[in-house]
N, C-alpha and C positions, 0 to 999 in steps of 0.2 A: 397326533400334532401338538399333546400339553408339554408332553417331554424335549422335544426339539424345540421349539418357542424357551423353556424350561433352563435349556441346555444355552438354547443361545446367549441368551439375556447374561451367562453366568459369562459366558466367553466376553462376550461386549464390556462388561462393569470390568470384571480381570484386567483386561485392551486396557481400555481408558486409567485404571488403577496405577497400573506399567505404566505407559503417556506422561500422567502428573507424577511418580517417582523420582522416573527420569528427568522433566520438568525442572523439577526441584532440586533434584542434583545435578543440575545445568547450573542452574542460580549462587548454587552454593562455589562451585567453580568459577563463577563468573566474580565472586564477593572474596576468595584468597587470590584469585587472580590480580580487582584492582588493590586489595594490601600490598600487596609486592610488587608491583608498578608503581605505586603511591611508596613505598618503603627504598625503592631503588634496586629492587633485587629481577633487573632482567634483563638477556643477551640483548647485546644489542645487535641489529642487523642481521639477524636471527630467524628465515621463513618461516621455518617451524615455530615459532615463537607468535609470526606474528599472525601466522594462519588458525592458530589459535585463541589469540583472541578476539580476531576478526570472527570467527564463526561463533563464539559466545558471546558479545557485541548483536548481531545478525541477528542469531536465536532472543537475546536475554532484552536486549534493550526494549525490545519496540512495547513487550511490555510490561516488563515494570517501567516505562513509561507510564503508564494508564495511573500508578499507585504518584509516584514524583507529588505532583499538587495536594497529596492529602495527606502526604509526610509530613511527617515539622521534620526542620532542618536543626540541627544541635549541632553548630560549629559546622565543619569540613562532615560530617556525619551523615548518610544517606538510608535512611531507614525504610524505602523503597521495597527493596527487596526481603525482608522481613515480612510486610504488610500484604505482598503478593504469595509471600509461601504460606502465613494463616490463610490466605484465599485460594489457595491450591488444594492445602489440607481439609477446608471445610467443604471444598469442591466433592472431594474424595470422600469427605464420609456423609453429606448430607446426600447426594447429586447420584453419588455410584455404588456405595454403597444401599440406598435408595431403590436403586436399577437391582439393585442385584435380589432385594428380598421382597421389593414391590411385584 
């Protein structure tokens, strides 16, 4: 029974860690895409581009909106993605690794 519980705990912690890492990659993709849009590098009237932008916005914005009031605004620079990534990495380090070793 103990072996089954340990295996389940390892599986769950690996899954949570992978989900967090994928979400961090999606936030990085959102950041790069926003920079490209701000610099004017975007195909106009492209359905594929609009679908990617819509997906990343729908996935990233609700989580980033939590950190916008906490992040200082430096001109036009939004630091909320950086704070969100730091929080995700801290959750990964403490919660997931605690689950793994706890």
